[in-house]
N, C-alpha and C positions, 0 to 999 in steps of 0.2 A: 691769723698766724698762731695764735696761741694754741688753737684747736689742733694744729698738726702736731704741736709738742705734747699737749696734755691728753690727745686721744689714746695713743699707746700706752701711757701711764695709767689712765682710768681703766682700760681693758685689762692691763696685766694685773692691776689691784682687784678687779672684780670678774675676773675670767670665768669662774664657776656659774655665777649668776647670769652673766651674759650669754655664755654658751647654753645654759639651760633654757633661757628664754627664746634663743634663736631655735633650739630644737623643738620647742613646743609650737612656736610660728610655722615652722617647716611641716609639723605633723598636721596642724589644722588645715594649712593650705593643700596638703596632699589628699586629706579626708575630703575637703570640699570639692577638688578636682575630680576625684572618685566618683563623688556623689553626681556631679554635673554630667560626667561620662555615662554613667549608668542612666541617668535620667534622660539623656539626649539618645541613647540607645534604645530605651523603652518607647519613647515618643516617635523615634524614626521607624521602628519595627510596626508600631500601631498604624502610623500613616502609611506605611508600605502595605500593611494588610487591608486598609480601607481603600486605598487606591487600586490594588488588585481586585478587590470586591466590585468597586464601580465600573471598572474596565471589563470585568467578567459580565455584570449586568448589561452594560450599554452594547458590549459584542453581542450578547445573546439577543437583546432587542434588535440590533441592526441585523443580524442574520435572520432573524424572523421577518423582518420588513422586506428582505431580499428574498426570502422564501427558501432558503437553504442554510444548511450548517456547514461550517469548513471543518477539516479534519486536521486541525492544529495540535500542536504537542499538549496544549492546556486542556484542549476538549477530549483528546483520547485518554487523558488519566481518569482514574475512577473519581467520580465526583463526591466531594467531602461534605456537601449539604444535605440536609434532611430529604429534600424532594430530589428524586432520582429520575431523570428522563432519558430515555433510550437515545443513543447518539446515532443519528442518521447519516451515513456516509454515501454520497452519491457515486455510483458506479458506472452505469451506463445511460444517464439521462442527458438527452441532447437537447440544448437550448433551442427554442423556436426562433425563427428568425424573425426580427422585428423590423418592419418596413418603416421608414421615416414618413411622416405626414408631408403630403404634398401641399406646398404653400399656393394660394391662389390670390389674385388680385382683389377678387370680392371680399377676402377675408378682412381687408383694412378698410377703414373710413376714407372718404373722399378729402383731399387737403383743401383748405379754403383758398379762395381765389382772390379775395380782397384783404388788405391790411387791416387789423383791428384798430378801433378808434381808442386813444389813450385818454384816460380821465383821470383826474387827480383823486387820490384815495380820501382826502380829508373832505373834499366837496363833490357835488355832482356837476359842477360847471366843466365844460370841455377844456382841453388842454391850452388851447389858445387863449382864453381868458386868464388862464394861470400863468402864462408867460409873461402877460401884460402886468400883472402884480408883481411878478419877480424882477421887472425893469425899474420899479419905483424904487427911490433910494431910501434907505434905512436910517432912521433917526436915533441918535444916541441920547438918552436922557441924563 
């Protein structure tokens, strides 16, 4: 309760000092915030540039695998890198029809006609002997 009564009295008697300290703190917070905004902007622009580079490289590789290059807006722009490749735009190339391979029954192995014999992984004994051991009661020591 005494803080409620003494707080305004302390502020009135030391108003100049308190206001000066509040102004200093506001300036420090403002400068730190601006530095963080600038740093975040730089990091974001760098990351965006790196991602654009990776996407461009992988797009180029994918287009090489496919065997053609698309005429996307990014590709029609003048290349900014040191190596310049001519942009190939397909005009009258007709894709060759690809016939699907026919599936024959000879392509697949023959299914087994008898069920496999199950053996324990721990021993070479057949499964019947393993089930007999499981029937024995367990002894607690």
